C-alpha positions as CSV (number, residue, x, y, z in Angstrom):
1,M,-1.4,41.8,65.6
2,I,-3.3,42.3,68.9
3,R,-3.6,40.0,72.1
4,V,-7.7,39.1,73.2
5,E,-9.2,35.9,75.5
6,V,-12.8,35.2,75.2
7,A,-14.5,33.4,77.6
8,Y,-16.7,30.7,78.1
9,A,-18.6,28.4,81.7
10,M,-21.0,26.2,82.1
11,P,-21.9,25.4,85.9
12,D,-18.9,22.8,86.0
13,K,-16.6,23.8,83.0
14,Q,-15.0,26.9,82.1
15,K,-12.3,27.5,79.1
16,I,-10.6,31.0,78.0
17,V,-9.0,30.8,74.7
18,V,-6.4,33.0,73.8
19,L,-5.8,35.2,70.0
20,D,-3.8,36.9,68.6
21,V,-6.3,38.7,66.1
22,E,-5.3,41.9,63.8
23,E,-6.7,45.5,65.2
24,G,-9.8,46.7,64.1
25,T,-11.6,43.3,64.3
26,T,-15.0,43.5,65.3
27,V,-15.9,41.6,69.2
28,K,-18.3,39.3,66.9
29,D,-15.8,37.8,64.7
30,V,-12.9,37.2,68.5
31,V,-15.8,34.6,69.4
32,M,-16.3,33.5,65.8
33,Q,-12.3,32.7,65.2
34,S,-12.1,30.8,68.7
35,N,-13.4,28.0,68.1
36,I,-15.1,27.7,71.6
37,E,-17.8,25.7,71.1
38,T,-15.3,22.3,69.7
39,F,-14.9,22.2,74.1
40,F,-19.1,23.4,74.1
41,P,-20.9,20.8,71.7
42,G,-24.3,22.6,71.6
43,L,-23.0,25.6,71.7
44,D,-24.6,28.5,69.5
45,K,-21.9,31.4,69.6
46,A,-23.5,33.2,66.4
47,S,-26.7,34.1,68.4
48,A,-24.7,34.0,71.8
49,K,-24.7,37.4,73.8
50,L,-21.7,38.6,74.5
51,G,-19.9,41.5,77.1
52,I,-16.6,42.3,77.6
53,F,-15.1,42.0,81.3
54,G,-18.7,41.7,82.4
55,K,-20.3,44.6,80.6
56,S,-23.2,43.5,77.4
57,V,-21.9,44.6,74.0
58,R,-25.1,45.9,72.9
59,K,-23.7,45.9,69.1
60,P,-20.9,43.2,69.1
61,A,-20.7,43.0,64.6
62,E,-20.0,47.1,64.5
63,Q,-17.6,47.3,68.0
64,E,-14.3,46.7,67.8
65,I,-11.6,44.3,70.1
66,K,-9.2,46.4,71.7
67,A,-6.2,44.8,73.2
68,G,-6.1,43.1,76.4
69,E,-9.9,42.8,76.3
70,R,-12.2,39.5,77.2
71,V,-14.6,38.7,75.3
72,E,-17.3,36.9,77.1
73,I,-20.2,34.5,76.1
74,Y,-23.6,34.7,78.0
75,R,-25.8,31.9,77.9
76,E,-29.5,32.2,78.8
77,L,-30.6,31.5,82.4
78,T,-32.4,28.7,83.3
79,V,-33.8,29.8,86.6
80,D,-35.0,33.0,86.8
81,P,-32.9,35.4,90.2
82,K,-35.6,36.2,92.1
83,K,-36.5,33.0,92.2
84,A,-33.5,31.4,92.5
85,R,-33.4,33.9,95.3
86,A,-36.9,32.7,96.9
87,N,-36.4,29.6,96.3
88,R,-33.2,29.8,98.8
89,A,-34.8,31.8,101.2
90,A,-37.2,29.4,101.8
91,K,-34.8,26.7,102.3
92,N,-32.8,29.2,105.1
93,A,-36.6,29.2,106.5
94,D,-36.9,25.7,106.9
95,E,-33.5,25.4,108.7
């Protein structure tokens, strides 16, 4: 067995779930076993984009997790980053 973490964050709430899984478990399987959706109703972990320590995982159903890794569940952006920067620049210019 190996120990791994699954993390998810909203603007006002974050959670890390620690799991012991068998070697050979995939990134996707770890997320599915985490039950993290109990803390975030409405989280669709089956179709969410996943990463490990900030790096996107292209094939989470195939990539095996390693001991000590943290799987991160990514949520969709609510505002385009370019638009957000433009909004901040406009606000700063007004001040």
